[in-house]
C-alpha positions as CSV (number, residue, x, y, z in Angstrom):
1,X,127.7,148.5,56.3
2,X,125.2,145.8,55.5
3,X,121.5,146.7,56.0
4,X,121.0,144.1,58.6
5,X,124.0,145.3,60.7
6,X,122.8,148.9,60.2
7,X,119.3,148.0,61.5
8,X,120.9,146.2,64.5
9,X,123.1,149.1,65.3
10,X,120.2,151.5,65.2
11,X,118.1,149.3,67.5
12,X,121.0,148.8,70.0
13,X,121.8,152.5,70.0
14,X,118.1,153.4,70.5
15,X,117.8,151.0,73.4
16,X,121.0,152.3,75.1
17,X,120.2,156.0,74.7
18,X,116.5,155.5,75.5
19,X,117.3,153.8,78.8
20,X,120.0,156.3,79.6
21,X,117.4,159.0,79.2
22,X,115.0,157.1,81.5
23,X,117.7,156.9,84.2
24,X,118.4,160.7,83.9
25,X,114.9,162.0,83.7
26,X,113.1,161.8,87.1
27,X,109.5,160.9,87.6
28,X,107.2,158.6,85.7
29,X,108.2,156.9,82.4
30,X,105.5,154.4,81.7
31,X,107.2,152.9,78.6
32,X,107.8,149.4,77.5
33,X,111.3,148.4,76.3
34,X,110.2,148.8,72.7
35,X,108.8,152.2,73.3
36,X,112.0,153.2,75.1
37,X,114.0,152.0,72.1
38,X,111.8,154.2,69.8
39,X,112.5,157.1,72.1
40,X,116.2,156.6,71.7
41,X,116.0,156.3,68.0
42,X,113.9,159.5,67.7
43,X,116.2,161.2,70.1
44,X,119.2,160.2,67.9
45,X,117.5,161.9,65.0
46,X,116.7,165.0,66.9
47,X,120.2,165.2,68.5
48,X,122.0,164.4,65.3
49,X,120.1,167.2,63.5
50,X,120.9,169.6,66.3
51,X,124.6,168.8,66.3
52,X,124.8,169.2,62.5
53,X,123.1,172.6,62.7
54,X,125.3,173.7,65.5
55,X,128.6,172.5,63.9
56,X,128.0,172.5,60.1
57,X,131.7,172.8,59.3
58,X,132.9,169.9,61.6
59,X,133.2,166.4,60.3
60,X,130.9,164.1,62.3
61,X,133.6,161.4,62.6
62,X,135.9,163.9,64.4
63,X,133.2,165.1,66.7
64,X,132.1,161.8,68.2
65,X,131.7,163.0,71.8
66,X,129.7,166.0,70.8
67,X,127.5,163.8,68.6
68,X,126.9,161.3,71.5
69,X,126.0,164.1,73.8
70,X,123.6,165.5,71.2
71,X,122.0,162.1,70.8
72,X,121.6,161.7,74.5
73,X,120.2,165.2,74.8
74,X,117.7,164.5,72.0
75,X,116.6,161.3,73.7
76,X,116.0,163.2,77.0
77,X,114.0,165.8,75.1
78,X,111.9,163.2,73.3
79,X,111.3,161.4,76.6
80,X,110.2,164.6,78.3
81,X,107.7,165.3,75.5
82,X,106.3,161.8,75.6
83,X,105.9,162.0,79.4
84,X,104.2,165.4,79.1
85,X,101.8,164.1,76.4
86,X,100.9,160.9,78.3
87,X,100.3,162.8,81.6
88,X,98.4,165.6,79.9
89,X,96.1,163.2,78.0
90,X,95.7,160.9,81.0
91,X,97.0,157.8,79.2
92,X,96.8,154.9,81.5
93,X,98.1,151.6,80.2
94,X,96.1,148.5,81.2
95,X,99.1,146.9,82.9
96,X,99.5,149.8,85.3
97,X,96.4,148.6,87.1
98,X,98.3,145.5,88.1
99,X,101.5,147.2,89.2
100,X,102.6,146.7,92.8
101,X,102.7,149.7,95.1
102,X,106.6,149.6,95.0
103,X,106.4,149.7,91.1
104,X,104.0,152.6,91.2
105,X,106.4,154.5,93.6
106,X,109.3,153.8,91.3
107,X,107.3,155.1,88.3
108,X,106.2,158.3,90.1
109,X,103.1,160.4,90.2
110,X,101.0,160.9,87.1
111,X,97.4,161.6,86.0
112,X,96.4,158.3,87.6
113,X,98.8,158.0,90.5
114,X,99.1,160.3,93.6
115,X,101.2,160.1,96.7
116,X,100.2,161.5,100.1
117,X,102.6,161.4,103.1
118,X,99.7,161.1,105.6
119,X,96.0,161.1,105.7
120,X,95.5,162.7,109.1
121,X,98.8,163.9,110.6
122,X,100.2,167.4,109.9
123,X,104.0,167.2,110.1
124,X,104.2,171.0,110.6
125,X,101.8,171.3,113.6
126,X,102.6,167.7,114.7
127,X,99.0,166.8,115.3
128,X,95.7,165.8,113.6
129,X,94.6,168.1,110.8
130,X,91.1,168.0,109.3
131,X,92.4,169.8,106.2
132,X,94.9,166.9,105.6
133,X,92.0,164.5,106.0
134,X,89.9,166.5,103.5
135,X,92.7,166.4,100.9
136,X,92.5,162.6,100.9
137,X,88.7,162.8,100.1
138,X,89.3,165.4,97.4
139,X,91.9,163.2,95.7
140,X,89.6,160.2,95.7
141,X,86.8,162.4,94.3
142,X,89.1,163.6,91.6
143,X,89.9,160.1,90.5
144,X,86.2,159.1,90.7
145,X,85.2,162.0,88.4
146,X,88.0,161.4,85.9
147,X,89.7,158.2,84.7
148,X,90.2,156.4,88.0
149,X,93.6,156.0,89.6
150,X,95.6,154.9,92.6
151,X,96.3,156.9,95.8
152,X,99.2,155.7,98.0
153,X,99.2,157.0,101.6
154,X,102.5,156.8,103.4
155,X,104.6,158.0,100.5
156,X,106.1,161.5,100.4
157,X,106.2,163.8,97.3
158,X,109.7,162.6,96.5
159,X,108.6,159.0,96.2
160,X,110.0,157.8,99.5
161,X,107.9,155.3,101.5
162,X,107.5,156.8,105.0
163,X,104.8,154.5,106.4
164,X,101.7,155.1,108.4
165,X,103.1,155.4,111.9
166,X,102.1,159.1,112.3
167,X,98.5,158.4,111.3
168,X,98.3,155.3,113.4
169,X,99.6,157.1,116.4
170,X,96.3,159.2,116.4
171,X,94.3,156.1,117.1
172,X,93.5,154.5,120.5
173,X,94.4,151.1,119.0
174,X,96.8,151.6,116.1
175,X,96.2,148.8,113.7
176,X,95.5,148.6,110.0
177,X,92.0,147.3,110.3
178,X,90.9,150.3,112.4
179,X,92.8,152.5,109.9
180,X,90.8,151.1,107.0
181,X,87.5,151.5,108.9
182,X,88.4,155.2,109.7
183,X,89.2,155.7,106.0
184,X,86.0,154.2,104.8
185,X,83.9,156.2,107.3
186,X,85.7,159.4,106.4
187,X,85.2,158.9,102.6
188,X,81.5,158.0,103.2
189,X,80.9,161.2,105.2
190,X,82.6,163.3,102.4
191,X,81.5,161.5,99.3
192,X,78.5,159.3,100.2
193,X,78.0,155.6,100.3
194,X,77.5,155.0,96.5
195,X,80.9,156.4,95.7
196,X,82.7,153.8,98.0
197,X,81.7,151.0,95.6
198,X,84.5,152.2,93.3
199,X,87.2,152.4,96.0
200,X,89.2,149.4,97.1
201,X,91.6,149.7,100.1
202,X,94.6,147.5,100.7
203,X,98.0,147.6,102.3
204,X,101.4,146.8,100.8
205,X,104.9,146.9,102.1
206,X,107.3,149.3,100.3
207,X,110.9,149.4,101.3
208,X,110.1,148.0,104.7
209,X,107.2,150.5,105.3
210,X,103.5,149.8,105.4
211,X,101.7,151.8,102.7
212,X,97.9,152.2,102.3
213,X,96.7,151.8,98.7
214,X,93.4,153.1,97.4
215,X,92.5,151.8,93.9
216,X,89.7,154.0,92.5
217,X,87.5,153.2,89.6
218,X,85.9,155.9,87.4
219,X,82.4,156.7,88.8
220,X,79.4,156.0,86.6
221,X,77.8,159.3,87.8
222,X,79.2,162.6,89.1
223,X,80.5,162.5,92.7
224,X,80.3,165.6,94.9
225,X,82.2,166.3,98.1
226,X,80.8,167.8,101.3
227,X,83.1,168.8,104.1
228,X,82.3,166.8,107.4
229,X,80.5,169.1,109.8
230,X,80.3,171.9,107.2
231,X,77.7,173.2,104.9
232,X,76.6,170.9,102.1
233,X,78.2,172.8,99.2
234,X,78.5,169.7,97.0
235,X,81.8,170.6,95.4
236,X,83.1,168.7,92.4
237,X,86.8,167.8,92.1
238,X,88.4,166.3,89.0
239,X,91.8,164.9,88.3
240,X,93.5,167.0,85.6
241,X,97.1,166.3,84.7
242,X,99.0,165.6,87.9
243,X,96.7,167.5,90.2
244,X,93.2,167.5,91.6
245,X,91.1,170.6,90.8
246,X,87.8,172.1,92.1
247,X,85.4,173.0,89.3
248,X,83.1,176.0,89.5
249,X,79.4,175.4,89.1
250,X,79.3,176.1,85.3
251,X,82.5,174.2,84.8
252,X,81.1,171.2,86.7
253,X,77.9,171.3,84.6
254,X,79.9,171.4,81.3
255,X,82.3,168.7,82.4
256,X,79.5,166.4,83.5
257,X,77.7,166.9,80.2
258,X,80.6,165.7,78.2
259,X,82.3,163.2,80.6
260,X,79.2,161.2,81.3
261,X,77.5,161.7,78.0
């Protein structure tokens, strides 16, 4: 085969198997088309080696289906590793900041994207729950103290837009303006006014449902959380991987020393 045709075959194969892996693997794959192609090419190498090791006495030309499955499996493995590394290191591509809410839902949760089904309503007790409200403040604090991010309210953990009807039903006048005012007041009580300068609230329609979007910028200084009506404990929450975690006093001191150095 001519070198040009061989290169073309490798690129086409990488594109096909890389995109097949993206379809099969659930969750977030923040990759460009070229990166997806590279995943497919790397997966072909991994899968090909695995097939040869597993069947050393079988001619590759007579084992085409097994080879193709091996290449696909290798592509899936490489994609999983890439996703893990990107989420672990908190890699946030600049273009992600300009994605629509629908595109963020399709991509899935990550170090910089979080879904919450409600901000006030507890689906189990079927009523207002201060703990649910507090989780929203903790998530925003986690983004502020890390690399920023986007919180979508009205999207369940499986990435389905469910809307804001349950939360709005708790208000005397259920409209989005009052919802935004409540949210700003709630975050101000928990995090303080200065922290709100890094939080932008908007609403977008996803699959016919209204979703509340909070775009959070990294804070220039540490942000601490106090529970409304509780003791002023000034807890620090930080986004780590795909979750928001509370730091102990010594951990918060050490983290602040390096993060805001």
